[in-house]
N, C-alpha and C positions, 0 to 999 in steps of 0.2 A: 371267325376263326377261332381256333383253339391252341391250347398249350399242352402237350403230351409230356409228362415226366414219367421215369421209368428208372427203377433201382436195378442194377443187373450185376451178376458176378462178373469178376474180371475175366475169367475164362469164357465167357458167352458174348462179351460185348463186341468184338469183331464181326462175328457172325450176325448178330442183330443189325448193325450199322450196314454192312454189306445187303442183308436183306432188305432193309429199308430202302436203301438206294437203287435196289433193282425191282421194287414193287411198281405196279402199275399207277398206284397213287402218288409216288415220287416222280414217274415220269410224265408229267403233264405239262400243258403250257404254262399253267399258274406254279410252275415249280420254283420260281422265285420267291414263293410265299413260304416255302421250307427253309427254316433256318435251324439247324441241328447243332448243339452244344453237348460237349462231353466233359465231365468233371469227374476227378477222382476224388473220392470221398471215402471217409470212416464211417463204417456202418455197423449195423447189427443183424444182418443176413445171417441166417446158419451158414456155418462154413462148409464147404463141400469136401474139404480134405484138412489136415493137420497143418499143411503147409500155409493155408488162408489165415489161420489163427495168430493174432497178434494181441499184444496187451499194451492199451493205451495208459501211461503214466498220467497224462492230463486228464483222462476221463475216469481213471481207476476202474477200467474194466475191459474185457476182452471185446475186440472190434476186428473188422476184415476190411481189406480195401476192396470197394466196390465202385462201380461207376453209377453217375447220374445223367442220364439222357434227358434234355430238354428240346422238344421239336415242336415248332410252330406249324400250323397247317390248315387249310380251310376245312370247315365243317364236313363237307361231303368225304373227305378222306379219312376222318378220324378212325372209323370202325376198320378199316382195311390196315392202317399204320398200327392199330392197337392190336389186331390179329397178328401182325408180323412179329411183333415184340413179344407177343405171348408166346408163339410158336418157337422162336430163336432163343428166348431167354429161359425157356423153362428148364428147371433142373428135376423135377420131380418130387422136390421137398415141399411139404406143406407149408405155407406162409414164407416161402423163399425170396418172394419179391413182390414190390407193388408197382401198378401203373395208375397215374391219376391224370384226369383230362379237366381242363380247368378253360373256362370261356374268357376270350381276350376282348374287353370291353372296346380298346381302340389301339391300333397300331399305326405309327406315323415314321415314314421313311426318313432317314437323317441325310438324305443327299441334298 
């Protein structure tokens, strides 16, 4: 099992989520393993427009509101789901976003 973390611009996140949920990797019998969480975070992605620019008094620098996606999936679905995120989150900016894949050593259901 793996965890995929991705940092996505706010104007791309809805398309990324819709594409993930319509992918063949999502629609599998093991779909119950998929756990997608979405967080609004302050980040340092390059702004796509002036409307994304904000100055954080707490941090003392310019930030933008971006989204952090965390998705848990079976190992065999990682490549497809990462490809979906790359395609849908792509902005054309160099270094605009990051996707991380992290192994999960153990997952225990809380039921």
